[in-house]
VOKOLTI-57838 format. One line per field, with one value per residue (C-alpha): residue number from 1; residue in one letter; x, y, z. Coordinates in steps of 0.25 Angstrom, whole numbers. Each point is the difference from the previous one (the first is absolute). Layout:
N
nr = NUM,...
rest = A,...
xx = X,...
yy = Y,...
zz = Z,...
END
This chain:
304
nr = 1,2,3,4,5,6,7,8,9,10,11,12,13,14,15,16,17,18,19,20,21,22,23,24,25,26,27,28,29,30,31,32,33,34,35,36,37,38,39,40,41,42,43,44,45,46,47,48,49,50,51,52,53,54,55,56,57,58,59,60,61,62,63,64,65,66,67,68,69,70,71,72,73,74,75,76,77,78,79,80,81,82,83,84,85,86,87,88,89,90,91,92,93,94,95,96,97,98,99,100,101,102,103,104,105,106,107,108,109,110,111,112,113,114,115,116,117,118,119,120,121,122,123,124,125,126,127,128,129,130,131,132,133,134,135,136,137,138,139,140,141,142,143,144,145,146,147,148,149,150,151,152,153,154,155,156,157,158,159,160,161,162,163,164,165,166,167,168,169,170,171,172,173,174,175,176,177,178,179,180,181,182,183,184,185,186,187,188,189,190,191,192,193,194,195,196,197,198,199,200,201,202,203,204,205,206,207,208,209,210,211,212,213,214,215,216,217,218,219,220,221,222,223,224,225,226,227,228,229,230,231,232,233,234,235,236,237,238,239,240,241,242,243,244,245,246,247,248,249,250,251,252,253,254,255,256,257,258,259,260,261,262,263,264,265,266,267,268,269,270,271,272,273,274,275,276,277,278,279,280,281,282,283,284,285,286,287,288,289,290,291,292,293,294,295,296,297,298,299,300,301,302,303,304
rest = M,T,A,Y,R,L,E,E,D,R,E,I,L,L,V,V,H,T,G,R,G,S,N,L,R,L,A,E,Q,V,A,A,R,F,V,K,A,G,V,R,L,R,V,L,A,D,E,A,P,D,L,D,P,A,C,Y,D,R,V,V,P,A,T,E,R,A,A,A,G,T,E,L,V,F,V,L,G,G,D,G,T,L,L,R,A,A,E,L,A,R,P,A,G,V,P,V,L,G,V,N,L,G,R,V,G,F,L,A,E,A,D,S,D,D,L,H,V,A,V,E,H,V,V,D,R,R,Y,H,V,E,E,R,M,T,L,D,V,T,A,T,L,G,G,E,V,L,A,R,T,W,A,L,N,E,A,S,V,E,K,G,S,R,E,R,I,L,D,V,V,V,E,V,D,A,R,P,V,S,A,F,G,C,D,G,V,L,C,A,T,P,T,G,S,T,A,Y,A,F,S,A,G,G,P,I,V,W,P,D,V,Q,A,L,L,V,V,P,S,N,A,H,A,L,F,A,R,P,F,V,V,S,P,L,S,T,V,A,V,E,I,A,Q,D,G,H,P,A,V,L,C,C,D,G,Q,R,T,I,E,L,P,A,G,S,R,V,E,L,V,G,G,S,L,P,V,R,L,V,R,L,R,E,A,P,F,T,D,R,L,V,R,K,F,S,L,P,V,Q,G,W,R,G,P,A,S,G
xx = -70,-13,2,-6,7,4,-3,15,6,11,10,12,11,1,14,1,11,-8,10,-9,-14,-3,4,-10,-11,3,0,-14,-4,6,-6,-14,1,5,-11,-11,5,0,15,4,13,10,11,12,0,10,-8,-14,0,2,-11,-15,-6,-10,12,2,-6,12,14,12,14,11,5,2,-14,-6,-4,-3,-13,-2,-2,11,7,-5,11,-2,14,14,10,4,-14,-2,13,-5,-13,8,7,-14,-6,12,-1,-15,2,-10,2,3,-7,7,-7,11,-2,15,10,5,-7,6,-6,-14,-10,-8,2,-10,-7,-4,-4,-14,3,9,-11,-10,10,1,-15,-2,12,5,15,11,12,15,11,13,13,5,13,3,11,8,10,11,12,10,-11,-10,-13,-3,-12,-9,-9,-4,-2,-9,9,14,8,12,12,5,10,-4,7,-1,15,5,3,-6,10,-7,2,-11,-2,-9,-2,11,10,6,-3,7,4,-1,-4,-13,-13,-7,-4,-15,-6,-13,-11,-5,-12,11,8,-8,2,12,9,-4,4,14,2,-6,-7,-15,-4,-14,-8,-2,15,4,14,7,7,12,3,12,-2,11,11,15,4,3,-10,-12,-11,-14,-2,-11,0,-9,-12,5,13,4,6,8,6,11,3,15,3,10,-10,-12,-14,-11,-15,-9,-12,-11,-10,2,-9,9,13,11,13,12,13,13,3,-15,-4,-13,-6,-11,-7,-13,-12,-8,-13,-3,-9,-12,-4,-14,-1,-12,4,10,9,14,11,6,-12,1,14,-2,-12,7,13,-6,10,1,-6,-3,3,-3,-6,-2,2,-2,-13,-3
yy = 549,-7,-11,-13,-12,-13,-12,-2,13,5,11,6,9,12,6,13,10,12,10,2,5,-9,-12,4,1,-14,-5,5,-7,-13,2,2,-13,-8,6,-4,-14,-1,0,8,9,4,11,4,11,9,-1,2,15,1,-9,2,-7,-7,-8,-8,-7,-1,7,-8,4,-4,-12,-15,-2,10,-11,-11,-6,6,-7,8,13,9,10,13,6,-4,-11,9,-1,-15,-2,8,-9,-13,4,0,-12,-10,-2,-4,-9,9,2,13,5,13,9,9,15,3,-3,-14,-6,-14,-6,4,-9,10,14,12,-3,-14,5,-3,-14,-3,4,-9,-12,2,2,-13,-7,-3,1,-9,2,-3,1,8,-3,10,3,-1,10,1,11,-2,7,-8,-11,10,1,14,-4,-11,4,-6,4,-5,7,2,4,9,3,14,10,10,12,4,4,-13,-14,-12,-11,-14,-15,-8,-14,-12,-11,4,1,13,2,14,13,14,14,4,9,-12,-14,-5,-13,-2,-10,-4,9,11,-3,10,11,6,-12,1,15,-4,-10,-13,-11,-1,-13,-6,0,-15,-2,-1,7,12,10,8,12,9,15,8,-10,3,-15,-10,-10,8,-5,-3,-15,-9,-10,-10,4,-8,8,10,13,10,13,5,14,3,3,11,5,10,-2,-5,-1,-12,2,-10,3,14,0,-4,6,-3,7,-10,4,-4,-15,-3,-13,-3,-14,-3,-13,-5,6,-8,6,3,11,-4,7,0,-4,3,-8,-11,9,-5,8,2,8,9,2,5,8,7,3,3,-10,-1,-14,4,-11,-11,-12,-10,-15,-8,-6,-14
zz = 522,-4,-11,-4,7,-7,8,2,6,-9,3,-8,4,-10,-1,-8,-5,5,-6,-12,-1,-12,9,11,-11,-5,15,2,-13,5,14,-6,-8,11,10,-11,0,15,2,12,-1,10,-2,7,10,-7,-13,6,1,-15,-3,0,12,-8,-6,12,12,9,2,5,3,-10,9,-3,4,-10,-10,10,-3,-14,-13,-7,-1,-12,-4,-8,-3,-6,4,13,5,-3,8,11,0,-1,13,6,-7,2,15,-2,-12,-8,-15,-6,-13,-6,-10,-6,0,-1,-11,-3,11,-2,12,-2,-7,-7,-6,3,-13,6,14,-1,-6,11,10,-7,1,15,2,-8,6,-13,3,5,9,-2,10,-2,7,10,8,15,3,13,2,12,5,8,2,5,-8,-5,-8,-5,-12,-14,-14,-12,-11,5,12,-4,8,-5,3,11,-7,-14,-1,7,-6,8,2,2,0,-6,6,-4,9,10,-11,-6,-14,-3,6,-7,1,-5,1,6,-1,-2,3,-7,-2,-14,3,2,-12,-9,10,7,-4,-15,1,6,-12,6,-8,-1,7,-2,13,1,1,14,1,7,-9,4,-8,4,-4,-7,6,-2,-2,-11,6,3,-9,4,5,4,11,6,8,12,0,10,-6,8,-2,9,1,3,14,-3,-11,-1,5,-9,-1,-1,-8,-2,-11,1,12,12,3,10,3,0,7,-6,3,-1,-6,-8,-2,-10,-2,-6,8,9,-4,-15,-5,-7,-13,-6,-15,-8,-13,-4,-9,0,6,-14,-4,12,-2,-15,4,12,-7,-14,-5,-16,-5,-14,-10,10,-7,11,0,-13,-1,-4
END
């Protein structure tokens, strides 16, 4: 690809939900503007066949090295696409900018109507970066590690069969809190409080609050309300040894089968996810806009 180069070499990883033709056309427009500005683009190997070769300089596999050395990851899609991109950006410490082409797109910084504005902000370096807390997750069985993984939004331990009840004990800091039958238990970050945890009845937590949310799903117990614990706490979910198998799912992206008797431990993550922000709008405004909350009649603080 021939393009004017800035004195400083800049490169961006472009991640696209390629399942829609309209998304591909938008990707071509984005690529053309970045190329004009002298910014190189790399794309993922599984997405490259759907994109015009003029859209990119380099094709990389979707590994933890995919975003290494880039300025940021530019995402065209919904929250699912952004979560997939975050998995690539996190190991490299590279920020992620999401443009929502889906429905709610709570994690995205811009909607499709603002796509060109978002591109111009990146070209001009008019953006800032904020860090979001993550979860480190370890699943074991009889002391043997089954899996180590992580989550930006939430890690859920869910029943493996629709017609079965999952029997669990929830623990905080090596002390039992409650045992019950349920559909599952979620541990979420403040970022994830507006996602699956919210749908399961959990509270919304502002993203600058450092905390872990524990949200039982359809639990059969008197004490099975959502609760919030310290970001330094360790939350554990134990599956009954004589019960049924379960499934561990992180951000809807990574799934691990859990035999009966398994234990899942969740702690604040060692690596954050870095999100690009284009403007200093408060989280309250984002919440009202994304959920279309009614605010008619608001008068605001008294002046004077």
